[in-house]
Backbone bond lengths (Angstrom), bond angles and torsions (degrees), N, CA, C in turn:
res aa  C-N    CA-C-N  psi(-1)  N-CA   C-N-CA  omega(-1)  CA-C   N-CA-C  phi
1 M - - - 1.483 - - 1.521 109.31 -
2 S 1.304 116.40 134.90 1.473 120.31 -178.33 1.513 110.36 -79.52
3 T 1.326 117.79 138.36 1.464 123.05 177.74 1.507 112.47 -106.58
4 D 1.316 117.54 8.09 1.466 120.00 179.87 1.522 110.41 -70.50
5 L 1.330 116.41 134.87 1.464 121.98 177.38 1.508 109.23 -86.56
6 P 1.299 116.28 147.73 1.468 117.90 174.28 1.508 109.91 -62.29
7 E 1.301 115.80 157.51 1.471 120.87 -174.81 1.521 112.83 -57.97
8 S 1.380 117.03 -36.69 1.474 120.44 -177.28 1.503 112.09 -68.97
9 A 1.337 118.64 -21.82 1.462 121.47 -176.92 1.507 113.00 -92.12
10 V 1.331 118.08 -9.58 1.458 121.26 -178.13 1.524 109.09 -83.52
11 P 1.370 119.05 122.45 1.464 120.58 -179.95 1.506 111.07 -64.41
12 P 1.316 117.06 145.42 1.464 119.72 -178.90 1.518 110.84 -66.85
13 P 1.267 117.10 149.35 1.480 120.15 -179.75 1.513 110.29 -68.98
14 T 1.298 115.52 148.37 1.458 120.96 178.15 1.501 109.19 -120.46
15 D 1.333 115.23 150.54 1.460 121.66 178.96 1.510 107.97 -97.78
16 S 1.307 118.38 107.46 1.470 122.19 -176.40 1.505 112.18 -65.06
17 S 1.326 117.59 -14.22 1.465 119.08 -179.72 1.508 112.79 -78.78
18 E 1.339 118.12 -16.73 1.469 121.12 -179.61 1.534 109.35 -104.72
19 P 1.328 117.33 126.65 1.488 120.06 -179.87 1.517 109.49 -68.61
20 S 1.344 116.06 143.14 1.471 121.27 178.61 1.520 109.56 -79.66
21 S 1.355 116.62 136.26 1.474 120.94 179.40 1.514 111.94 -85.72
22 A 1.325 119.33 -17.90 1.467 122.50 -179.24 1.520 109.69 -79.87
23 P 1.359 117.89 137.59 1.476 119.72 179.48 1.512 111.13 -71.39
24 T 1.302 114.49 144.61 1.459 119.01 175.45 1.523 109.04 -81.47
25 R 1.324 117.09 167.59 1.464 121.51 179.30 1.531 110.50 -60.78
26 R 1.329 116.20 -37.90 1.467 120.34 -179.05 1.516 111.56 -66.48
27 T 1.348 116.85 -45.77 1.471 118.97 -179.54 1.521 111.51 -68.29
28 F 1.341 117.88 -32.82 1.472 121.07 178.54 1.523 110.90 -64.39
29 I 1.339 116.22 -45.36 1.467 120.22 -179.48 1.521 110.69 -65.72
30 A 1.336 116.61 -42.21 1.459 119.94 -179.41 1.520 111.58 -63.46
31 T 1.344 116.08 -42.10 1.462 120.10 -179.37 1.527 110.76 -66.61
32 S 1.345 117.36 -42.86 1.466 121.08 -179.78 1.517 111.10 -62.27
33 T 1.324 117.13 -41.35 1.467 121.20 179.63 1.517 111.28 -64.11
34 A 1.329 116.86 -41.69 1.458 120.62 -179.46 1.525 111.12 -64.90
35 V 1.329 116.45 -45.34 1.462 119.74 -179.95 1.518 111.11 -64.77
36 G 1.341 116.40 -41.71 1.468 119.88 178.68 1.507 111.58 -61.16
37 G 1.335 117.20 -39.45 1.452 119.92 178.35 1.503 112.69 -63.52
38 V 1.325 116.07 -38.14 1.468 120.02 178.33 1.525 110.27 -64.94
39 V 1.344 116.78 -42.81 1.456 120.43 -179.55 1.509 111.12 -62.93
40 L 1.358 117.03 -44.53 1.454 120.36 -179.30 1.517 111.81 -66.50
41 A 1.330 116.59 -38.50 1.460 120.19 -177.36 1.514 111.69 -72.83
42 G 1.320 117.53 -39.93 1.451 119.91 -174.35 1.496 115.07 -101.23
43 G 1.342 118.12 -31.63 1.454 121.97 -175.81 1.514 110.76 86.77
44 V 1.322 115.06 153.40 1.455 120.95 179.82 1.512 108.97 -127.33
45 I 1.307 118.54 128.64 1.456 124.13 174.95 1.515 107.88 -131.24
46 G 1.330 115.77 122.02 1.464 120.00 179.92 1.506 112.55 60.03
47 G 1.359 117.91 30.17 1.453 121.45 177.84 1.515 113.15 82.46
48 T 1.346 118.19 3.50 1.466 121.78 -178.00 1.513 109.99 -108.00
49 L 1.319 116.45 129.52 1.452 120.69 177.78 1.522 109.78 -72.10
50 L 1.360 115.64 133.91 1.455 120.86 178.66 1.517 109.82 -113.55
51 G 1.311 116.07 153.93 1.447 120.79 174.88 1.513 110.08 -75.01
52 P 1.349 118.71 166.64 1.467 122.28 -178.43 1.524 112.96 -56.56
53 E 1.353 118.80 -40.84 1.458 121.05 -178.95 1.524 111.31 -68.08
54 E 1.351 115.66 -41.25 1.460 119.01 179.82 1.515 110.98 -66.96
55 A 1.344 117.16 -38.48 1.460 120.80 179.13 1.518 110.61 -65.59
56 G 1.341 117.36 -38.85 1.457 120.66 178.24 1.511 111.97 -65.02
57 A 1.332 116.14 -40.33 1.464 120.01 179.24 1.515 110.98 -65.94
58 A 1.344 117.00 -36.08 1.461 120.09 -179.13 1.513 111.46 -68.73
59 A 1.353 117.65 -25.12 1.456 121.30 -177.02 1.523 112.52 -82.32
60 V 1.331 118.57 -13.80 1.461 121.91 -178.83 1.522 109.62 -74.47
61 A 1.340 116.46 125.90 1.465 120.67 -179.46 1.523 109.92 -71.92
62 P 1.328 118.22 144.57 1.461 121.17 178.53 1.528 110.87 -67.43
63 S 1.303 116.34 145.00 1.464 121.55 -179.20 1.520 110.00 -132.30
64 S 1.329 115.49 164.07 1.464 121.39 -179.12 1.522 109.60 -140.49
65 R 1.303 115.07 155.86 1.462 121.82 177.14 1.527 108.15 -97.95
66 V 1.323 116.37 127.51 1.461 121.57 -174.67 1.528 109.79 -127.74
67 A 1.321 115.67 134.66 1.465 121.72 175.12 1.519 108.23 -115.19
68 L 1.327 116.27 124.60 1.455 121.54 -179.51 1.524 109.29 -147.04
69 T 1.321 115.18 164.79 1.461 120.90 178.46 1.516 108.31 -109.23
70 V 1.324 116.58 123.71 1.461 121.82 -179.15 1.520 108.73 -119.75
71 N 1.315 116.43 116.90 1.469 122.55 -179.84 1.531 111.60 53.12
72 G 1.331 115.25 40.17 1.460 120.76 176.26 1.511 115.19 86.44
73 T 1.317 118.10 -3.06 1.467 122.13 -179.09 1.522 109.96 -109.86
74 R 1.338 115.51 127.30 1.457 120.22 179.40 1.519 109.33 -76.57
75 R 1.340 116.17 130.47 1.454 121.21 -178.74 1.530 109.47 -131.47
76 T 1.322 115.59 142.09 1.460 121.74 174.55 1.514 107.48 -126.41
77 V 1.331 115.92 129.73 1.459 119.80 -173.78 1.522 109.31 -148.07
78 T 1.325 116.29 149.77 1.460 122.31 173.36 1.522 108.03 -99.83
79 V 1.331 116.64 124.47 1.460 120.47 -175.25 1.522 110.74 -128.95
80 D 1.313 114.83 151.80 1.458 122.10 169.00 1.530 106.92 -60.37
81 N 1.313 117.62 134.42 1.467 120.73 -176.69 1.526 113.54 -61.07
82 R 1.326 117.07 -15.05 1.465 120.69 179.55 1.522 112.85 -92.10
83 T 1.324 118.18 -3.52 1.459 122.15 -175.72 1.522 111.24 -70.90
84 S 1.325 116.10 132.97 1.467 120.23 176.32 1.523 109.85 -81.71
85 L 1.317 115.35 159.46 1.467 120.02 176.08 1.522 110.11 -60.28
86 L 1.324 117.37 -37.45 1.462 120.97 179.76 1.523 111.24 -61.23
87 D 1.335 117.43 -46.60 1.463 120.15 179.67 1.527 111.54 -66.95
88 L 1.328 116.87 -34.74 1.462 119.63 176.37 1.523 110.24 -62.66
89 L 1.331 117.07 -46.45 1.461 121.17 -178.68 1.525 111.57 -64.33
90 R 1.320 116.59 -44.41 1.449 120.40 -174.02 1.533 112.96 -79.33
91 E 1.327 116.30 -46.65 1.458 120.14 -170.05 1.520 114.21 -90.32
92 Q 1.328 117.72 -29.97 1.462 119.32 -178.36 1.525 112.76 -104.55
93 F 1.332 117.22 -32.03 1.464 119.88 -179.89 1.523 112.58 -99.38
94 G 1.331 117.67 -10.26 1.464 120.54 178.49 1.513 114.07 72.02
95 L 1.325 117.76 19.11 1.465 121.90 179.59 1.531 107.93 -95.22
96 T 1.314 116.18 85.33 1.458 121.48 -172.61 1.522 113.80 -89.94
97 G 1.331 117.03 6.79 1.461 119.46 177.83 1.509 111.74 -64.34
98 S 1.330 117.36 -36.73 1.466 121.46 176.06 1.525 107.56 -73.66
99 K 1.328 116.40 121.69 1.463 120.61 -171.74 1.523 112.47 -94.42
100 K 1.324 114.82 148.50 1.460 121.50 173.59 1.520 107.35 -98.43
101 G 1.336 115.23 104.86 1.453 120.10 -179.68 1.507 110.95 -97.42
102 C 1.334 116.22 -89.65 1.469 120.50 -178.57 1.520 111.88 -84.18
103 N 1.338 117.69 -22.70 1.472 123.50 -175.91 1.525 111.58 58.95
104 A 1.346 115.78 26.99 1.461 120.77 -179.45 1.526 111.75 -138.79
105 G 1.341 117.18 11.88 1.461 120.61 177.28 1.515 115.02 76.01
106 A 1.339 117.44 17.81 1.459 119.85 -175.14 1.526 114.10 -104.48
107 C 1.331 118.67 -16.30 1.468 119.59 -173.65 1.523 114.06 -110.60
108 G 1.335 118.32 -25.00 1.463 121.02 177.83 1.509 115.56 82.47
109 A 1.340 118.26 2.52 1.460 120.13 -178.39 1.523 112.45 -64.62
110 C 1.323 117.16 -21.00 1.468 121.41 -176.65 1.528 112.54 -98.13
111 T 1.335 118.15 10.64 1.465 121.18 -174.73 1.531 111.91 -58.13
112 V 1.320 115.82 130.24 1.468 122.87 172.49 1.522 107.39 -134.09
113 L 1.321 115.58 171.30 1.464 120.62 176.62 1.528 108.89 -103.67
114 V 1.315 116.07 128.68 1.467 122.09 175.24 1.518 106.69 -119.31
115 D 1.335 115.45 114.60 1.465 121.41 -175.36 1.523 110.75 52.54
116 G 1.341 115.73 38.11 1.456 121.56 176.34 1.510 115.88 85.01
117 H 1.329 117.42 -2.70 1.459 120.74 -177.96 1.525 110.58 -110.69
118 R 1.330 115.94 145.28 1.460 121.13 179.72 1.528 111.25 -72.11
119 V 1.320 116.42 134.99 1.465 121.23 174.76 1.516 109.02 -140.99
120 N 1.315 116.12 153.31 1.461 121.63 170.36 1.522 107.60 -85.04
121 A 1.307 116.71 110.05 1.468 120.68 -175.66 1.514 112.57 -63.64
122 C 1.337 117.46 -25.48 1.466 119.15 -178.46 1.521 111.65 -73.08
123 L 1.328 117.75 -20.33 1.464 121.40 -179.25 1.533 112.43 -103.01
124 T 1.316 117.11 0.41 1.458 121.83 -175.92 1.527 109.95 -104.23
125 L 1.319 116.95 123.43 1.460 120.50 178.76 1.523 110.69 -73.02
126 A 1.315 116.00 135.31 1.465 120.37 -179.40 1.525 111.86 -61.76
127 V 1.338 117.46 -32.91 1.468 120.05 -178.19 1.525 111.98 -67.79
128 R 1.334 117.57 -14.48 1.460 121.27 178.11 1.525 111.83 -84.93
129 M 1.322 117.08 -1.60 1.456 121.45 -173.71 1.523 113.79 -94.41
130 E 1.307 118.63 13.37 1.459 121.64 179.73 1.529 110.05 -56.33
131 G 1.353 115.68 120.19 1.455 121.35 178.12 1.517 115.43 78.81
132 A 1.328 117.99 0.78 1.463 121.09 -176.39 1.530 111.65 -81.51
133 E 1.343 114.80 158.95 1.462 121.72 173.77 1.520 108.11 -110.45
134 V 1.312 115.46 117.48 1.466 121.63 -176.07 1.525 109.41 -110.58
135 T 1.334 115.47 133.32 1.462 120.79 176.27 1.518 108.60 -119.77
136 T 1.327 115.47 125.04 1.467 121.41 176.07 1.524 108.05 -109.53
137 I 1.313 115.85 177.74 1.463 120.02 -179.01 1.532 111.18 -61.19
138 E 1.345 117.02 -29.49 1.470 120.00 179.86 1.523 112.24 -67.66
139 G 1.326 117.61 -24.67 1.455 120.47 -176.72 1.509 114.12 -102.00
140 L 1.330 117.33 8.44 1.465 119.98 -175.83 1.525 112.62 -80.09
141 A 1.313 117.23 -37.08 1.463 120.85 -180.00 1.525 110.63 -76.88
142 D 1.322 115.57 158.68 1.464 122.32 175.75 1.515 107.70 -105.12
143 G 1.323 115.06 87.86 1.462 118.79 -174.86 1.521 109.79 67.45
144 D 1.345 116.00 -123.56 1.463 120.93 177.63 1.526 112.19 -86.69
145 Q 1.319 116.81 -5.47 1.460 121.19 -179.23 1.530 109.67 -87.69
146 L 1.312 116.11 112.89 1.451 120.20 -178.52 1.523 111.16 -68.11
147 H 1.313 115.19 151.14 1.460 120.11 171.69 1.539 107.23 -63.47
148 P 1.323 118.43 146.07 1.476 120.68 -179.44 1.526 113.61 -52.06
149 L 1.337 118.41 -36.33 1.459 119.29 -179.76 1.525 111.00 -73.45
150 Q 1.327 117.49 -33.25 1.458 119.47 174.26 1.524 110.40 -61.68
151 Q 1.320 115.76 -43.65 1.465 120.01 178.95 1.522 110.91 -66.13
152 A 1.339 116.43 -37.71 1.456 120.40 179.34 1.530 111.17 -64.99
153 F 1.323 117.75 -36.42 1.461 120.26 176.87 1.534 110.49 -62.70
154 I 1.315 116.35 -36.31 1.470 120.17 177.25 1.524 110.23 -70.11
155 D 1.339 116.01 -45.68 1.470 120.30 -178.21 1.519 111.83 -61.64
156 E 1.318 116.42 -38.88 1.461 121.30 -176.33 1.531 112.86 -92.90
157 E 1.342 116.19 -1.75 1.470 121.30 -175.96 1.531 109.80 51.42
158 A 1.336 114.28 51.22 1.464 121.08 -173.52 1.526 112.87 -87.69
159 F 1.303 116.51 35.01 1.470 120.44 178.07 1.524 108.37 -157.80
160 Q 1.317 115.39 160.56 1.460 120.57 176.16 1.515 109.29 -130.04
161 C 1.337 117.73 -77.00 1.474 118.23 178.12 1.522 111.17 -75.14
162 G 1.328 116.97 -27.89 1.457 121.35 175.97 1.516 115.80 88.68
163 Y 1.341 117.43 -5.05 1.467 118.91 -175.64 1.527 111.86 -64.24
164 C 1.323 117.35 -41.19 1.470 120.23 -177.74 1.521 112.59 -86.12
165 T 1.344 117.23 -8.28 1.468 121.28 -170.52 1.523 114.05 -58.35
166 P 1.341 121.35 -44.81 1.472 119.37 178.90 1.528 112.17 -57.02
167 G 1.334 116.31 -45.01 1.463 119.71 178.85 1.510 111.95 -67.11
168 Q 1.324 117.84 -37.61 1.464 121.61 178.25 1.532 110.32 -62.94
169 I 1.317 116.70 -43.92 1.462 120.38 -178.51 1.523 111.41 -66.60
170 L 1.332 117.27 -46.21 1.470 120.08 179.18 1.527 110.17 -62.80
171 S 1.333 116.73 -39.04 1.457 119.76 178.23 1.514 110.52 -67.02
172 G 1.337 116.73 -38.26 1.455 120.43 177.34 1.515 112.73 -64.22
173 V 1.329 116.52 -40.27 1.469 120.83 177.09 1.527 109.54 -61.98
174 G 1.318 116.33 -45.02 1.467 119.89 178.01 1.511 111.62 -63.09
175 C 1.326 116.31 -40.42 1.467 121.18 179.31 1.528 110.80 -60.48
176 I 1.321 116.43 -41.93 1.468 120.80 178.84 1.525 110.59 -66.79
177 Q 1.336 116.81 -45.14 1.463 120.66 -179.28 1.530 111.52 -63.72
178 E 1.321 116.66 -31.35 1.464 121.40 179.96 1.522 112.37 -80.26
179 G 1.344 116.63 -10.57 1.463 120.10 179.17 1.515 114.27 80.55
180 H 1.317 117.55 24.67 1.465 120.61 -178.95 1.521 110.74 -101.59
181 T 1.309 116.39 54.53 1.470 121.09 -179.25 1.522 110.71 -129.73
182 G 1.323 117.47 31.00 1.467 121.01 -176.59 1.515 113.85 -68.47
183 S 1.321 117.89 -23.34 1.463 122.03 -179.19 1.518 108.04 -162.46
184 P 1.362 116.97 163.07 1.464 118.94 175.86 1.527 112.15 -57.11
185 E 1.328 116.25 -36.41 1.461 120.17 179.42 1.527 111.20 -64.79
186 E 1.330 115.76 -40.27 1.461 119.37 179.38 1.525 111.07 -67.05
187 I 1.329 116.05 -39.82 1.466 119.84 178.27 1.527 110.40 -62.76
188 R 1.332 116.31 -45.52 1.461 119.68 179.27 1.526 111.13 -60.92
189 E 1.344 116.05 -40.06 1.458 119.97 -179.07 1.529 111.10 -64.21
190 W 1.332 116.98 -45.88 1.462 120.58 -174.80 1.526 113.46 -81.58
191 M 1.337 116.67 -8.50 1.464 120.13 174.37 1.524 111.29 -113.64
192 S 1.314 116.60 17.01 1.462 120.77 -176.50 1.529 112.82 -67.26
193 G 1.326 117.68 -16.24 1.458 120.35 178.90 1.511 113.63 -79.89
194 N 1.342 117.00 -4.50 1.459 121.44 179.11 1.519 109.36 -106.65
195 I 1.325 116.06 115.00 1.464 121.76 -175.37 1.528 110.48 -96.76
196 C 1.337 115.51 134.26 1.472 122.09 174.03 1.519 107.34 -114.84
197 R 1.306 117.36 108.75 1.462 121.39 -178.64 1.527 111.32 -66.94
198 C 1.331 117.06 -23.34 1.464 120.36 -179.83 1.525 112.30 -83.37
199 G 1.320 117.80 -11.38 1.465 121.11 175.88 1.512 115.41 78.86
200 C 1.327 117.50 36.30 1.472 120.71 -178.70 1.526 112.83 -91.89
201 Y 1.309 117.88 27.46 1.465 121.20 -172.64 1.525 113.10 -60.13
202 V 1.330 118.39 -41.55 1.466 120.94 -178.08 1.524 110.46 -60.33
203 K 1.308 116.98 -44.85 1.465 120.84 -179.28 1.524 111.80 -72.04
204 I 1.321 116.85 -32.15 1.472 119.96 176.53 1.520 109.92 -64.04
205 V 1.322 116.42 -43.90 1.470 120.44 178.32 1.520 110.27 -62.64
206 R 1.321 117.44 -41.64 1.460 120.44 178.30 1.525 111.35 -61.44
207 A 1.336 117.01 -40.02 1.463 120.69 -179.99 1.536 110.29 -64.43
208 V 1.323 116.78 -41.86 1.468 119.63 177.79 1.522 110.50 -65.89
209 E 1.334 117.50 -40.80 1.470 121.26 176.99 1.528 110.55 -60.77
210 Q 1.306 116.52 -44.65 1.461 121.04 -179.29 1.518 110.70 -59.92
211 T 1.330 116.04 -44.99 1.466 120.44 -178.55 1.517 111.54 -69.05
212 A 1.298 117.16 -34.31 1.467 121.01 -179.58 1.520 112.18 -77.00
213 G 1.329 116.87 -3.41 1.463 120.30 178.01 1.504 113.44 80.39
214 R 1.331 117.62 23.44 1.448 120.59 -178.27 1.530 112.23 -102.82
215 K 1.326 117.04 4.64 1.475 118.10 -179.36 1.501 109.93 -118.30
């Protein structure tokens, strides 16, 4: 049997005296590993290699110093510019009465009053609160004396699980202050952004009516 290879299968001769310009598999892998290590160690921004200290500084999120009044107490704090008012209240001030429900402004569980107006704390940046007055459910009562709407929620049993109740009450207070309590239909319309998964809407409306002096 013949062992001769066809001409097309025979590799072309090479001159060992001339160095090859093409990288070998070994040199390619070694070079790629070295470059990758440099990128990981230093970081790359805009195509420019940075040193470890510069890369660390670039990774630090910008922050701001904010002074605001929460439940009558003046507070000054440095926050990440991306921090929501809800996270500031819950995680840094320990005011956990405002609940994190959807975290997208759709349920109203995080409702607080800012300068007397209702806002969704989860959608409000803390850095926007410079000089603002914020009222949460913890600051609504006067010592041991409950706010009239808090008492009305108890009288009307306007809650079940209670998770949405802080936001419902703050929204109800805002609704009353805004003058949107002309009828049960008007109350439902202006509090439609506050969702009660337990379905206590009828009793919630009654509590707002009672507090507004319409019952």
